[in-house]
C-alpha positions, 0 to 999 in steps of 0.5 A: 661520702656523707654530708659532714665528710663532704663539708670537711672536704670542701673546707680543706680541698679548695680545687675540689670545692671550686669545681663543685660549688663555684661558678664563673663566666667564661670568655665565651660568656657561658656560666660554668663550674670553676675548674682551675686551669694550669696557671691557677693550679700552679699559683695555688700550689705555690701559695699553699706551700708558702702557707704551710711553711710560714703560716701566712701568704705574702705573694707577688704574682706577675702574669700575662693578660687574662690568665685567670689570676684575679678569678682564682684569688677572688675564689680563694678568698671567698672560700676562706671568708665563708669558712672562718670567723671574723675574717675581712677581705679587702679588694683594691684595684687601680680603677673603679670599674676594675674594682666593680668587676672583681666584686661582681666575681664574688657576688657571682660565686655567692649567688650561685652557691648551693644552698647548703653551703651558702653563708648567711648574708647580712649586708649585700650591696655594691660596696659591701658584703657581710656574712652575719653568722660568721662576722666576716665579709668584704670591703672594696676600694680603688688605689686613687686615694692613698688613705683607702682602707687605712682604718680597717683591720684586714686578714686577706688583701687582694691587690689587682693590677698593682703596677698601675696603682697611684699613690703607692707610697701612701698605700704601702704605709696605709692599707698594706699595714692593716694586715697583721703579721700573724698566721692565716693572713694573706696579701696577694698582689697581682698584675701585668707589668707596666714598665719599671721603677713602680712599686710592683716592679720594685717588690717583684725584684726584691722577691726574686732576689729573696730580699723580702718575705714575699714570694715571686710567682710568674705565669708565662702566657703559653700555659693558656690552652686557648692562646692558640690559632690555626696557622694558614697553609702558607705559614712559615716560621721566621728565624726568630720564631723558630728560635722562640718555638725551640726555646719554650717548646711551643707548637705552630698554633701557639706561634701563629697566635703570638704572631697575630697578637704582635701584628695587632699591637701598636708596639709590636714585639716589644709590647707583646713581651710586656703584655704576654711575657715568657719570662719575668725578666721579659715582662720588665724589659727596660726598653726595646733596644737600649740594653747592651745585652739582649734578653734573647741571647741571655735566655739562650744561654739559660736554656743551653744544654751539653755545653763543654766545661773548660778547665779554666776556672775564673771567679769574679768578685763585686764586693759591697759594704754594709747596706742593700747592695750585695757582695756578689761572687760568680764562678765560670769555667770556660763556656759555663757559668755554673754557680754564684753567691751573694752576701749582705752586710759583710765587712772587708775581713769577712769577704776576704775570709769567704774568698780564702775558703773559695780559693782553697776549695775551688782552686781557681786559675784567677779571682778578679776583684773590683777594687773601686770600693771596699774591694781594695781592702779585700784584695790587699788582705788576700795578697797579704795571706799569700794569694798574690798569684791568684787574685787580680785587682780590677778597677771599673774606671781604669783604662781599657786594654782597647782604649780606642774602643772602650771608655773604661775597663767596665765597658770593655769587660761587659762587651767581652761578656756580650761577645761570649754570650753571642758566640755560643753555645755557652751556659749560665744558671737558669735564674731570673736574678742573673738574667735581669742583672745582665740585661740591666745596663744600657749603653751609649757612646762618648764624644770619641765614639767609645762604648760607655756603659750606664753607671751603677748608680744610674741603674740602681736609681732606674731599677731599684737595684744594682746589677751586682751579679752582672758585674761579677760575671763581667769581671771574669772577662777582665783579662785573658787567662792561659789554660792549664795545658799552655801554662804547664808546657811553658812553665807560666804562672797564674800571673795575668798578662793583660795584652797576651795573645795566648789567653782565652776567655771562652 
């Protein structure tokens, strides 16, 4: 390969360039060539695919601690800014020290760059790095000031530890608006989790649900080769560790490392999940024990295999009027939840029309519809069209079948769903959006010691979204539904019998 071909390969092939031109300081303080690890390779592939499809990058990266995400983004942007004209990078973190450390990464790349590849430096100091022959360069800032970077025009924005930023309202309307909505611009926001309700959490949830131009990229802790520890000779797995090991296909060295970290955290297991999550949902846990349905049993259902599909087919519908809430439709066949649909901005007749198609195609035994809002109109329209034996109205606030145990019907349905998940094997779709919706509601008890579920309005205020898919799945447990064999034997129609002792929902 001649020099011209080599330079072309360096420009077009970032991993190739990084390993041959960039130097990093490793965790053992050695200066070594930058060879992308598994997490960095995955992030790179996701970003490049988005750029190929859209011409730009808009990404939210959720990861555990010290997985090399900041190192990768810093290298990516150094590569781009030294291979293009008129390009400005802005680095924004939560603390001055963190900003300076990231900026040191950039200077290390530049200081160790082979001379033939090194861009000419015009200004190089603690706050600015300018490549004079390219009219490109860097600026840095800290999120303590909402006006930071507001007057700049930026092509590449690197936001680090975004979950810990202050003044996020000003930042989102300030510096994030300085990146033009044009090709070859990038906004990469990366962070470990820091609870819920902050800008990073809300943007991540929106990205997961496909409600923004950002893509959500998650990196689990166990992708790091160094997160391993030789277990002692008397090492014995607990039942929880055995389940966790099986679920994520880990080995004893990884479990030993995990146990050691948990023991050294003041917050124990709960803190480990936030700092070193195995899933995106786990990182954004709302509390250690207050969700009605635990993340563990949901994940078991996500990863279950070879679960029997029953012939009872039930559909739950949680309609929503025009706005950010979505009409959610969830399909379940006995012990398997196998499909879902969501629609935004549909009116009553449009939702009814879609359900007509679903009923004709799926031939469900029952369609349970929440009639607390626009669902009443949807239900009435379907009955008018002759589907009165298939559709059943459910009001979340109505009296529960077991009024001594549950404050209302919604609490009863959700508890039935929890029981279904607990008494596996059952299977649900392996997606974070459904997982987060099922885990979202917290619970309490009323003055009569009846189970009371957190209101949707409260969840939406706390998490920034309504658990529409969770409510739709819970609706499939509204009433018992007879199986086809029983109905054929006794000539029973699809009419629901709320207190029947023959109906099954498992």
